[in-house]
C-alpha positions in Angstrom: -64.0 40.4 52.1 -66.9 42.3 53.7 -64.4 45.0 54.9 -63.0 45.4 51.3 -66.5 45.9 49.9 -67.3 48.4 52.6 -64.1 50.3 51.8 -64.8 50.3 48.1 -68.4 51.6 48.7 -67.0 54.3 51.0 -64.6 55.5 48.3 -67.4 55.5 45.7 -69.6 57.6 48.0 -66.7 60.0 48.7 -66.1 60.4 45.0 -69.7 61.1 44.4 -69.7 63.7 47.2 -66.7 65.4 45.7 -68.5 65.7 42.4 -71.6 67.2 43.9 -69.8 69.7 46.2 -67.1 70.7 43.8 -64.6 68.9 46.1 -64.5 71.8 48.6 -61.7 70.0 50.4 -59.4 71.1 47.6 -59.8 74.6 48.9 -57.9 73.7 52.0 -55.1 72.4 50.0 -54.3 75.0 47.3 -52.4 74.0 44.3 -48.7 74.9 44.5 -47.5 78.0 42.6 -44.6 77.2 40.2 -41.4 79.0 40.8 -41.1 79.8 37.1 -37.4 80.7 37.4 -38.0 83.4 40.0 -36.3 81.5 42.9 -37.6 80.7 46.4 -40.0 82.9 48.2 -38.9 82.9 51.9 -41.7 83.2 54.3 -44.4 82.5 51.7 -47.4 80.6 53.1 -50.3 79.9 50.8 -53.6 81.2 52.2 -56.8 79.2 52.5 -60.4 80.5 53.0 -61.9 81.1 56.4 -65.0 79.0 57.2 -67.5 81.8 56.8 -66.2 83.3 53.6 -68.1 80.9 51.3 -71.3 82.0 53.0 -70.5 85.7 52.6 -69.6 85.2 49.0 -73.0 83.8 48.3 -74.7 86.5 50.3 -73.0 89.2 48.2 -73.8 87.5 45.0 -77.5 87.2 46.0 -77.8 90.8 47.0 -76.2 92.1 43.8 -78.3 89.8 41.6 -81.5 90.8 43.4 -81.0 94.5 44.3 -78.3 96.2 42.3 -79.4 98.8 39.8 -77.2 97.3 37.1 -78.7 93.9 36.1 -75.7 91.8 35.2 -75.8 88.2 34.1 -73.2 85.9 35.6 -71.9 84.0 32.6 -68.5 83.3 30.9 -68.3 86.8 29.5 -68.7 88.3 33.0 -66.1 85.7 34.3 -63.5 86.9 31.8 -64.2 90.6 32.8 -64.0 89.7 36.5 -60.8 87.7 36.0 -59.0 90.7 34.4 -60.3 93.1 37.1 -59.0 90.8 39.9 -55.5 90.6 38.3 -55.5 94.4 37.8 -56.5 95.0 41.4 -53.7 92.9 42.6 -51.1 94.0 40.1 -52.1 97.4 38.6 -48.7 98.1 37.2 -48.4 94.7 35.5 -45.0 94.2 37.0 -45.5 91.3 39.5 -47.3 88.5 37.7 -45.4 86.8 34.9 -47.0 86.3 31.5 -46.9 82.6 32.1 -48.8 83.1 35.3 -51.6 85.0 33.6 -51.8 82.4 30.8 -52.0 79.5 33.3 -54.5 81.2 35.6 -56.7 82.2 32.7 -56.7 78.7 31.3 -57.7 77.3 34.6 -60.2 80.0 35.8 -60.9 82.5 33.1 -64.4 81.2 32.5 -65.0 79.6 35.9 -65.3 82.5 38.2 -69.0 83.0 37.5 -69.8 79.4 38.5 -67.5 79.6 41.6 -69.2 82.8 42.7 -72.6 81.2 42.6 -71.5 78.2 44.6 -69.3 80.0 47.1 -66.3 78.1 45.8 -63.2 80.2 46.5 -60.6 78.0 44.8 -59.8 80.5 42.1 -59.8 83.5 44.5 -57.0 82.0 46.6 -55.1 80.4 43.7 -54.8 83.8 42.0 -54.0 85.6 45.2 -51.4 83.1 46.3 -49.7 83.4 42.9 -49.5 87.1 43.4 -48.3 86.8 46.9 -45.5 84.4 46.0 -44.4 86.4 43.0 -44.3 89.6 45.0 -42.3 88.1 47.7 -39.8 86.8 45.1 -39.3 90.1 43.4 -39.2 92.1 46.7 -36.5 89.7 48.0 -34.6 90.3 44.7 -35.0 94.1 45.1 -33.7 94.0 48.7 -30.6 92.0 47.6 -30.0 94.5 44.8 -30.2 97.4 47.2 -27.7 95.6 49.6 -25.2 95.5 46.7 -25.1 99.3 47.0 -26.9 102.0 45.0 -23.7 102.8 43.3 -24.2 99.6 41.2 -27.2 101.1 39.6 -26.7 103.0 36.3 -28.2 106.5 36.7 -26.7 108.0 33.6 -27.8 105.7 30.8 -30.2 106.7 28.0 -33.0 104.4 29.0 -36.5 105.5 30.0 -39.1 104.2 32.4 -42.8 104.0 31.7 -44.6 105.5 34.7 -48.1 104.4 33.7 -48.1 100.6 33.1 -51.8 99.9 33.5 -52.1 98.7 29.9 -48.5 97.4 29.6 -47.9 93.6 29.0 -46.8 91.5 31.9 -43.1 90.6 31.9 -42.4 87.5 29.7 -40.3 85.8 32.4 -38.4 86.3 35.6 -35.4 87.8 33.8 -37.6 90.4 32.0 -39.2 91.2 35.3 -35.9 91.8 37.0 -34.9 94.2 34.2 -38.1 96.1 34.7 -37.6 96.4 38.4 -34.1 97.5 37.9 -35.5 100.4 36.0 -38.0 101.0 38.7 -35.2 101.1 41.4 -33.2 103.5 39.3 -36.2 105.8 38.9 -36.9 105.7 42.7 -33.3 106.6 43.5 -33.4 109.5 41.0 -36.6 110.8 42.5 -35.0 110.8 46.0 -31.7 112.3 44.7 -33.6 115.1 43.1 -35.3 115.8 46.4 -31.8 116.4 47.9 -31.9 113.2 50.0 -28.5 111.9 50.8 -27.4 108.5 49.5 -27.2 106.8 52.9 -30.8 108.0 53.7 -31.9 106.7 50.2 -30.4 103.3 51.0 -32.2 103.3 54.3 -35.5 104.4 52.9 -35.5 101.9 50.1 -34.5 99.0 52.4 -37.3 100.0 54.7 -39.7 100.2 51.8 -39.2 96.7 50.5 -38.8 95.3 54.1 -42.3 96.8 54.8 -43.7 95.2 51.7 -42.2 91.8 52.6 -43.6 92.0 56.2 -47.0 92.9 54.9 -47.0 90.0 52.4 -45.8 87.5 54.9 -48.5 88.6 57.4 -51.3 88.5 54.9 -54.5 86.9 56.2 -57.4 85.2 54.4 -59.5 88.4 54.9 -57.0 90.3 52.8 -57.3 87.9 49.9 -61.1 87.7 50.3 -61.5 91.6 50.4 -59.5 92.1 47.2 -61.5 89.3 45.5 -64.9 90.8 46.6 -63.8 94.3 45.6 -62.9 93.2 42.1 -66.3 91.5 41.9 -68.4 94.3 43.3 -66.6 96.9 41.2 -67.6 95.0 38.0 -71.1 96.2 38.7 -70.1 99.9 39.4 -67.3 101.7 41.2 -69.4 102.7 44.2 -70.5 99.2 45.2 -68.2 97.8 47.9 -67.8 94.9 50.3 -66.7 96.1 53.7 -65.1 93.5 56.1 -65.8 94.4 59.7 -62.5 96.2 60.0 -63.0 98.2 56.8 -66.5 99.1 57.8 -65.2 100.6 61.0 -62.8 102.8 59.1 -65.6 103.7 56.7 -67.8 104.7 59.6 -65.0 106.9 61.1 -64.6 108.7 57.7 -68.3 109.2 57.3 -68.7 110.7 60.7 -65.5 112.7 60.5 -64.6 111.4 64.0 -60.9 111.6 63.4 -57.9 113.7 64.3 -55.5 114.0 61.4 -55.0 115.9 58.2 -58.5 115.5 56.7 -57.8 113.4 53.6 -59.5 110.4 52.2 -56.9 107.8 50.9 -57.0 104.7 48.8 -54.4 102.1 48.1 -53.4 102.0 44.5 -50.4 100.1 43.1 -48.7 100.0 46.5 -49.2 103.8 47.1 -51.4 105.7 49.5 -53.2 107.9 47.0 -55.3 110.9 47.9 -58.9 110.6 46.7 -60.5 113.6 48.4 -59.6 116.5 50.7 -62.1 117.1 53.5 -63.2 120.7 53.5 -61.9 122.5 56.6 -59.2 119.9 57.2 -55.5 120.8 57.4 -54.7 119.1 54.1 -57.3 121.2 52.2 -56.4 124.4 54.0 -52.7 124.0 53.2 -53.3 124.4 49.5 -50.4 122.0 48.9 -52.2 118.7 48.3 -54.6 117.5 45.6 -56.4 114.4 44.5 -54.1 111.7 42.9 -51.1 112.9 44.8 -49.3 109.9 46.4 -47.9 109.8 49.9 -44.5 108.0 49.9 -43.3 108.6 53.5 -44.6 109.9 56.8 -42.6 111.7 59.5 -43.7 112.5 63.1 -43.3 116.0 64.4 -41.2 118.7 62.7 -38.0 116.7 62.8 -38.8 113.0 63.2 -37.4 110.4 60.9 -39.5 109.5 57.9 -41.2 106.1 57.6 -41.5 104.9 54.1 -45.1 103.8 53.4 -44.9 102.5 49.9 -46.2 98.9 50.1 -47.5 99.4 53.6 -51.0 98.4 54.4 -53.4 101.4 54.0 -54.7 101.1 57.5 -51.2 101.2 58.9 -50.4 104.3 56.8 -53.5 106.0 58.1 -52.5 105.3 61.6 -49.2 107.0 61.0 -50.9 110.1 59.6 -53.6 110.3 62.3 -52.6 111.7 65.7 -53.3 114.1 68.5 -54.8 117.4 67.5 -52.2 120.1 67.6 -49.3 117.8 66.8 -47.4 117.9 63.5 -46.9 115.4 60.8 -44.7 115.6 57.7 -45.5 114.0 54.4 -43.3 113.3 51.5 -45.5 113.4 48.5 -45.1 112.4 44.9 -47.2 114.8 42.8 -49.7 113.5 40.3 -48.2 115.7 37.7 -44.9 113.8 37.8 -43.3 116.8 39.4 -40.5 116.8 42.0 -41.2 115.0 45.3 -42.0 117.5 48.0 -42.2 117.6 51.8 -45.3 119.1 53.4 -45.7 119.8 57.1 -49.2 119.8 58.5 -50.7 120.5 61.9 -53.2 117.8 62.9 -56.6 119.0 63.9 -60.0 117.6 64.8 -62.2 118.2 61.8 -65.2 120.1 63.1 -68.6 120.7 61.5 -68.1 124.5 61.7 -65.2 124.1 59.2 -67.7 122.9 56.7 -70.5 125.4 57.4 -71.8 127.9 54.9 -70.0 131.3 55.1 -70.4 134.5 53.1 -68.5 137.6 52.2 -68.8 140.4 49.7 -66.8 140.9 46.5 -66.3 144.6 45.6 -66.1 145.3 41.9 -65.6 148.8 40.5 -67.1 149.4 37.1 -67.6 152.8 35.5 -66.7 154.5 38.7 -69.3 152.7 40.7 -68.6 150.2 43.5 -70.8 147.1 43.1 -71.3 144.5 45.8 -71.6 140.8 44.9 -72.4 138.4 47.6 -70.4 135.1 47.8 -71.6 132.1 49.7 -69.1 129.3 50.1 -70.6 125.9 50.9 -68.1 123.0 51.4 -70.7 120.2 52.0 -74.3 119.4 52.5 -74.7 118.7 56.3 -77.8 118.7 58.5 -78.8 122.4 58.8 -77.2 123.5 55.5 -80.4 125.2 54.1 -81.0 127.1 57.3 -77.4 128.3 57.4 -77.5 129.4 53.7 -80.8 131.2 54.4 -79.1 133.2 57.2 -76.3 134.2 54.9 -78.7 135.3 52.1 -80.7 137.4 54.6 -77.4 139.0 55.7 -76.3 139.7 52.1 -79.7 141.2 51.3 -79.3 143.6 54.2 -76.0 144.6 52.7 -77.8 145.4 49.4 -75.7 143.1 47.2 -76.4 143.4 43.5 -76.1 139.6 42.9 -75.1 136.3 44.7 -72.6 133.6 43.9 -73.1 130.2 45.4 -69.7 128.4 45.4 -70.0 124.6 45.3 -66.5 123.9 44.2 -65.1 120.8 45.9 -68.4 120.1 47.5 -68.7 116.3 47.4 -72.4 116.3 48.4 -74.2 115.0 51.5 -77.7 115.3 52.8 -80.1 115.1 49.8 -83.0 116.7 51.8 -80.8 119.8 52.5 -80.1 120.1 48.7 -83.8 120.1 48.0 -84.4 122.9 50.6 -81.4 124.8 49.3 -83.0 124.9 45.8 -86.2 126.2 47.4 -84.3 129.2 48.8 -83.9 130.6 45.2 -87.3 129.9 43.8 -90.9 128.9 44.6 -91.9 125.3 45.4 -90.7 123.1 42.5 -89.3 119.6 41.9 -85.6 119.3 42.5 -84.6 115.8 41.4 -86.0 112.5 40.0 -84.8 109.2 41.4 -85.3 105.9 39.4 -84.8 102.6 41.1 -83.7 99.3 39.6 -87.3 98.4 38.7 -87.8 101.6 36.7 -90.0 103.3 39.4 -89.5 107.1 39.4 -89.9 109.3 42.5 -89.8 113.1 42.3 -88.4 115.1 45.2 -88.5 118.8 45.8 -89.1 121.5 48.3 -92.4 123.0 49.5 -92.0 126.6 50.7 -93.7 129.9 51.0 -91.6 131.6 48.4 -87.9 132.2 47.6 -85.6 133.9 50.1 -83.5 135.4 47.3 -84.9 136.2 43.8 -82.0 138.3 42.3 -79.2 137.4 39.8 -77.5 134.2 40.8 -74.5 132.2 39.7 -73.3 128.7 40.9 -69.6 127.9 40.7 -68.6 124.2 40.2 -65.5 122.2 39.5 -64.6 118.6 38.9 -64.9 117.8 42.6 -68.5 119.1 42.9 -70.4 115.9 43.2 -73.7 114.2 44.0 -76.0 116.7 45.9 -73.9 119.6 44.4 -74.6 118.4 40.9 -78.3 118.1 41.7 -78.5 121.7 42.9 -76.5 123.0 40.0 -78.4 120.9 37.4 -81.9 122.0 38.8 -81.0 125.7 38.8 -79.6 125.4 35.3 -82.7 123.6 34.0 -85.0 126.2 35.5 -82.9 129.0 33.9 -82.6 130.4 37.4 -78.8 130.5 37.7 -75.7 130.7 35.5 -73.3 127.7 36.1 -69.7 128.8 36.0 -66.5 126.8 36.3 -65.7 123.3 35.1 -67.6 120.1 34.5 -68.8 118.4 37.7 -67.8 114.9 38.9 -70.7 112.9 37.4 -71.8 110.9 40.4 -75.5 110.3 39.8 -76.0 107.1 41.7 -77.7 106.3 45.0 -76.1 103.8 47.5 -77.5 101.9 50.5 -75.8 99.8 53.2 -76.9 96.2 53.6 -75.8 94.1 56.6 -74.2 90.7 55.9 -73.5 87.8 58.3 -70.1 89.4 58.6 -69.4 93.0 57.4 -71.5 95.2 55.2 -72.3 95.7 51.5 -72.6 99.2 50.0 -74.8 98.7 47.0 -76.0 101.0 44.2 -79.8 100.8 44.1 -80.9 103.9 42.1 -79.9 106.8 39.8 -80.5 110.5 40.1 -82.0 112.4 37.2 -82.5 116.1 36.6 -86.0 117.6 36.3 -85.3 117.8 32.6 -84.8 114.1 32.5 -81.0 114.2 31.9 -78.8 112.1 34.2 -76.0 113.6 36.2 -74.4 110.2 36.0 -71.0 110.1 34.1 -71.4 113.4 32.4 -72.1 115.6 35.4 -73.3 119.2 34.9 -71.7 121.2 32.1 -71.2 124.9 33.0 -72.7 127.7 30.9 -69.3 129.4 30.9 -66.2 127.1 31.5 -63.1 128.0 33.4 -59.8 126.1 32.9 -59.4 123.3 35.4 -56.3 122.1 37.2 -58.0 118.7 37.5 -57.7 116.3 34.6 -61.1 114.8 33.9 -59.5 111.8 32.4 -58.0 111.0 35.9 -60.6 112.3 38.3 -64.3 111.9 38.0 -67.0 109.3 37.4 -66.0 108.9 33.7 -62.5 108.0 34.8 -63.7 105.1 37.0 -64.0 101.6 35.6 -67.5 100.2 35.0 -69.2 103.5 35.8 -72.9 103.3 35.0 -73.7 105.1 31.7 -75.4 108.4 31.1 -79.0 108.1 30.0 -82.3 110.0 30.2 -85.8 109.6 31.4 -88.9 111.7 30.6 -88.8 115.2 32.1 -91.1 116.1 35.0 -93.2 119.3 34.9 -91.0 122.2 36.1 -90.9 126.0 35.7 -88.3 127.3 33.3 -87.1 130.5 31.7 -84.9 130.9 28.6 -83.7 134.5 29.5 -80.2 133.4 30.6 -79.7 131.2 27.5 -80.6 134.2 25.2 -78.1 136.4 27.0 -75.4 133.8 27.1 -73.6 134.7 23.8 -73.2 138.2 25.0 -71.9 137.1 28.4 -69.4 134.7 26.8 -68.0 137.4 24.5 -67.5 139.9 27.3 -66.0 137.2 29.5 -63.4 136.3 26.8 -62.5 139.9 26.2 -62.1 140.7 29.9 -59.9 137.6 30.9 -57.6 138.3 28.0 -56.3 141.3 29.9 -56.7 140.0 33.5 -53.2 139.1 34.8 -54.6 137.0 37.7 -56.8 134.9 35.5 -54.1 134.5 32.8 -51.5 133.5 35.3 -53.8 130.9 36.7 -54.5 129.5 33.2 -50.8 129.4 32.3 -50.0 127.5 35.5 -52.7 125.0 34.8 -51.5 124.4 31.3 -48.0 123.8 32.6 -49.1 121.4 35.2 -51.3 119.5 32.7 -48.3 119.1 30.3 -46.3 117.6 33.1 -49.1 115.3 34.1 -49.4 114.0 30.6 -45.8 112.7 30.5 -46.0 108.9 30.5 -42.3 108.1 30.5 -39.3 109.6 32.4 -35.6 109.5 31.6 -33.3 107.3 33.7 -30.4 109.7 33.2 -30.1 111.8 36.4 -28.5 114.6 34.5 -31.3 114.8 32.0 -33.8 114.7 34.9 -31.9 117.6 36.7 -32.0 119.6 33.5 -35.8 119.0 33.1 -36.4 119.9 36.7 -34.4 123.1 36.2 -36.4 124.0 33.1 -39.6 123.4 34.9 -38.5 125.7 37.8 -37.4 128.3 35.3 -40.8 128.2 33.6 -42.7 128.5 36.9 -40.5 131.4 38.1 -40.9 133.2 34.7 -44.7 132.9 34.9 -44.7 134.1 38.5 -42.5 137.1 37.8 -44.5 138.1 34.7 -47.6 138.1 36.9 -45.9 140.1 39.6 -44.8 142.7 37.1 -48.3 142.9 35.6 -49.7 143.5 39.1 -47.1 146.0 40.2 -45.1 143.7 42.5 -41.4 143.1 42.8 -40.2 140.0 40.9 -38.7 137.1 42.9 -34.9 137.0 43.0 -34.8 133.3 42.2 -36.8 130.1 42.4 -36.1 129.5 46.1 -37.5 133.0 47.0 -40.6 132.1 44.9 -40.9 128.7 46.7 -40.4 130.2 50.2 -43.1 132.8 49.5 -45.6 130.1 48.5 -44.8 128.1 51.6 -45.3 131.2 53.8 -48.5 132.0 52.0 -49.9 128.5 52.4 -49.1 128.2 56.1 -50.1 131.7 57.3 -53.5 132.4 58.7 -53.8 129.0 60.3 -53.4 127.3 56.9 -56.1 129.4 55.5 -55.1 129.2 51.9 -57.9 128.2 49.7 -56.0 128.4 46.4 -55.9 124.6 45.7 -59.3 124.0 47.2 -60.8 126.4 44.6 -59.6 124.4 41.6 -56.3 126.3 41.2 -52.7 125.3 41.7 -51.0 124.8 45.0 -48.8 127.8 44.7 -50.9 130.2 42.7 -50.8 133.7 44.1 -54.6 134.3 43.9 -55.0 131.8 46.7 -55.5 133.6 50.0 -53.5 134.0 53.1 -56.7 134.8 54.9 -60.0 132.9 54.8 -61.8 135.9 53.1 -59.4 136.4 50.2 -61.1 136.3 46.8 -59.5 134.2 44.1 -59.4 135.0 40.4 -62.3 132.8 39.5 -64.6 134.3 42.1 -63.7 137.8 40.9 -64.5 136.8 37.3 -67.8 135.2 38.4 -68.7 138.5 40.0 -67.9 140.4 36.8 -70.0 138.0 34.7 -73.0 138.6 37.0 -72.5 142.4 36.5 -72.5 141.7 32.7 -75.7 139.7 33.2 -77.4 142.6 35.0 -76.3 145.1 32.4 -77.3 142.8 29.5 -80.7 142.2 31.1 -81.4 145.9 31.5 -80.3 146.5 27.9 -82.7 143.8 26.7 -85.5 145.3 28.8 -84.8 148.8 27.4 -84.9 147.3 23.9 -88.3 145.7 24.5 -89.7 149.0 25.8 -88.6 150.9 22.7 -90.0 148.2 20.5 -93.3 148.4 22.3 
């Protein structure tokens, strides 16, 4: 009797404990994922949290709540937002989860995630991840079986189409609908490879390898994989630059930050199973080749000039990176699916150790003849802001002054930023001591930074070139010089990254957290909107796909009061004249017009959201595209007195030779142009069409300024 009472009391206490702790024991026994008609998932093992993950969860929540610039309340509204972000991070193409999964998970956890975050309860995190893992194993098994039946069983000449961008598409209603969707995806993958002249046996091998890789990755998933995706979805609900780094991810982040790697010089991210290019590191083989650009997707990697390709779709990003990295001087081949939905292409790159000197400031002189006189315009190219930037640019300015240049162009295209102190000193090279940027923290405190100097090094006419990949410190420099009226800004709208991050240590890993925002001296933010040029050049980069405004949950543009700063309205008064002369000149400039036409063609291709699943239609579309590209190239060659290309292959071979000559010195793509545009250089000192036009605009400025001065004298 006493024993029975003791047992009953124990059960009551246990029940009370479960109520108070949220029954954490349930986390070690995840709820089973229903099959939902999708069949067995061989090798599927549900994951459970590691012992320290609950603690890390609570540490991240506390740091974000206390220190993040964006003060967000954890409530049911946030929970619903977080739930959607987590599902989208796992299944960005809306092709793995079933509609019934989403409905079930939303019912159970849609408004619970905020409470679970606060308490360190990871039940929802793993229930959602395990559902994804099981569904992905099921569909990959199905895909492998479908491939084993033979690619000849796929219909490649029907009149159906496939939607390439499925980010906003509904999830498949059931397992049958999902198999129909994936049949279309398989057909599209086969057509892509067939159009790249890959033989059927190799296609069979590649696709088998692709889905085998994915299954291997899924079956080897670890708790840290689930936790990292969950934390990423959470931190990115605050802003896109706040990240949780597990110890392994932080090691890779440190390598990238210090450029201590031997490879191709490209920053990658995993998106929808693809290794997608985010940024090309200036001076690296990828940037020098002129053949790669942000949002291009790497689908296979081959070692050496003739090694077999390893399909990397579905492969872990760190494993893909290891295949790409290698000994300096060795070769790697990449099969790339262009972001403009163009034909898959193979690119051979020579690996190299990325050195600081590849990113150092350099200068040259642009010679422009006008009215029989040879004018010299100095061009300083600055790929990044490194320690010693201002001193190096100063040396280049002194050298250009000795050469008696009429004006100077500072080219900040593709400059992703770097050392803020160097940016302040750089501004000081062009004007007397003045504020350069304002920084506001989460509590509203404002700090003004600038440069104290003994006078400007260069006081003559100045232009700054920007593009969509000019970010952070580049935007601060361009914005300050524009606010002062000290320089013309030429090119395209900048990236729009106006936030400041700091690294905070956790009990395991690190948290990169946004703690402040940059503001121009005028009080305008560079965040989201970036810097708008005074004169805009067409951009090959779609701002809807690349840039701060294209990232989810980017902090908004806003303003603060301006600080006291010197300014002049001279440039703004002359701007209408400069724009008019610019438009009249480029209308008859064959290099500039060819570049514009190539950009327009690429943007049209990129805007296509669906593709035909009829291989004959796709071949016809490919031929039409090649015909258009060849026609544009030959029209340009005729206009510049060159012999037209015989056919598209001759055109393509010429572009390959141009991009790989001079130690991959082509700077066409890295200057916001297209990979095969002829104004890209075969030598590092070749001037492109936009640089030439910038030089002409500065000459217009000099002439307009003198005319205005003459008018003032006559009036006096």
